[in-house]
N, C-alpha and C positions, 0 to 999 in steps of 0.2 A: 503697322499701327500698334505694335506691341508696346513701344516706349512712350507714346503720346498719352497725355492725360485728358480725359474728357470731363467737362464740368458736370457736376451732379445736378440732377433735376429737382431733388427734394430740398435743396438749399442748405442742407446740413454741412457745416464746415466752410461754407462760403464766406461768412463774416467772422472776423476775429476782433476782440477788444470790446470796449464799453461804448454805449451810446452817450450822447451828450446829456440826456435826461438822467441816466444812471449816475453819471459823474456829478451832476448837480444835486441829486438826492443824497449822495454820499457826502458831499461837501456841506450840505445843510445839516446833516446829522452830526458831523464833526464840529461844526460851528456851535450848535446847540450844546453839545457836551462840553466844549471848551468854555462857553459862557457860564454854564452851571458850575464848572470847576472854579472859575475866577470869582464867582459870587460867593461860593463856599469859603474860598481862601480869604476873601475880604471880610466875611463874617467872623472868621477865626481871629483875624488881626484886630478887629473892633472889640471882640470879647477879651482878648489879651490886654488891650489898652484899658478897658473898663475894669478888669480885675486889678491891674496895677493901681489905678486911681482909687478904687474902693479899699484896697489894702493900705495904701498911704493915708487915706482918710480915717481908717480905723486906728492907725498909729496916732494920728493927731488927737482923735477923741479919747483914746486910752491915756495919752499923755496928760490931757487936761483933767480927766477924772482922777488920775493918780496924783496930780498936783493938789487937788482938793482934799484927797485923803491924807496926803503927807502934811498938809497945813494943820491938821489936827484941830480944826475949828469947825463948828457946825455951820454949814452954808445957809445964808439967809435966803428967803424966798425972793425971786426976781429973775431978771434976764441979763446976760452980758455977752459980748462978742469977743472972739479971740482970733488970732491969725496963726498960721502954722506953715512951715515949709518942710516937705518930705520929698526925697529923691529929686531935689532941685525944682520942685513945682510948688507954687503957692496954693494954699487952701484957706477958706474962710470958715470960721466956726461960730456957733451960737449955743450958749449954755442957758438952759431954763431950769430953775429950781422951783419945785412945787411942794407944798406940804402933803403929808400922807395922813391917813386916819389916826395913826399913832404919832403923837407930838414929839416923840424921841427920834423920829426919822424924817428925812426929806428925800424926795426923789429928784435926781438930777439927770436931765437929758442933754446930751452933747450931739448937736447936728452939725455935719460938715458938708460943705459944698465946694465945687471946684472954683477956679478963678473967675469963670463966667457966671457963677451963681447957680449952676445946676446941682440939685441935691444929690449927694452920694450915699450918705449913711447917717443913721441916728443910733446912738449907743446910750443906754440908760443904766443907772445904778441907784442904789439907795445908800445914803450916808447917815450914820447915827451919831447921837451925842456921845461925847467921851466922858 
């Protein structure tokens, strides 16, 4: 009986591997981690797209305000719309000119929204008489 193996009575080493419950818990943890990773990646993608839109909108507003300065005329009080295309995307703009306490200056606000009308940015400046 020297070469024969006897089963151990204490059960140690009798089972090897993982139980179904352990495998299910591990899969659940991996699924939650992957879901969180996908959500974070989606948020980064959305933020990058938003940054692109806001940057292009700022270029549109800057261009309109620069045109007003280059015209070398004192802008009248009122509102007007403008359209702009940057990076192949259309943007809608709205200029609002208001008086300031000093009659030699007017405040001009250039608001830019995307093609769907969602506001992206408002840029303001003060333009004086020449």
